[in-house]
C-alpha angles and dihedrals in degrees: 000000000000091000091051091050091049090051089063101031104045096064091051091058087080117080094220090055091050091054091044091053094048094048092046092052092048093050092043092055097052093041091052095052093046092045091065090061093044092052091047092046094043093237099137092121090048090060090049091049096051093044092056094040094061094075098084089047091054092050094047092047089053093051096050094040100249125137110280090229090059092052091047092050093048092049093046093049091046089054092052094047093045090050091052093047094050092046093052094045104042140048092244117110121247097248090053092048091049091052092051096045099045095043090048094049092044089052090049090051092051091050092049091047094053092047097049122070112228142149091235114114112227092216091057090055094045098042105018131244106232093158088061095056112136125205088257090053089050092054092046092051092046092053095047096041094041095048092046093048091049093052093047092051093046092051093036098125096043092049091046093053092045092051095043100042118357092178091058090045090054092046094057092048105261115151095248095178091051091049090049096053092035089059090049091052091049090049091052092049091049092051090050091052092049097049093085091054107041105001130222098307101050101033091091090063092057089048096051112024098068094049093043091050093050091046089063094051105047144021095208119089096216090054089045090057092049095046092047092050093047094050092045094050092047091049092049094049098041093040092052093051091043092053090056093056094041094043086227136135109290096215092051092050091051091051092047091054090049091049091050091051090050091052091050090050091048092052101040106025115141120261100033111344106221095023092053088083087077095052111113118231113245115194113201115258094246090062091055095051 
């Protein structure tokens, strides 16, 4: 028992591990809540697109001396708006447009990064550097993640109805267009908050895995939110401690734990195990009112 306690306690005796754990938990919470809406809406690729598209914004922000988070947010939001514009004004389907836009912006970011001298390490941008979080970074992440989480929870029912049935949401007078772009803004902010933890490449896993896992285990949205949050917080905490003992990348360990939980849910979910993946989610009517 003492050895087990030491396994958890010893890493947290270091200040950098304490900051890493706090940041990981903050990001995990907001990603888990938002992931439920992304899974319900079918926007997994949108999260992938925005996460890759932030790279040129980060580079440009570094060059002109602005906060990197501001550049990342501007680039991510530009990607979302450009995707929407091209989808509405061309015959190309949305998933195809997203693939073109995010790969193009990611390529632009890589070219800019290689042509501009900087002290930023590319691997830290791509895969995160949670162990290098400073107190200032912690405050910045807390503000972004906390504000995003608060907005999502306050508008929970409106966003749920928009994701589940946008036509019904429009019929009862909800501002569907505002909800659409508002969700994109929240997605961009969430990705910005997660960059420090898992970087551009792995952020999509934190945005999808918790919601996908919860989707397999319940058909009630409130429970889905709770399960997604619980699995994300556990993955963040356990993955951070595990990375210390394995001397491995923290973000990668967090994502691996989330992936393992999803596989277990996929295999042993109630009401059919493997076949439960095909069960539609059915929010109660009172949640849609």
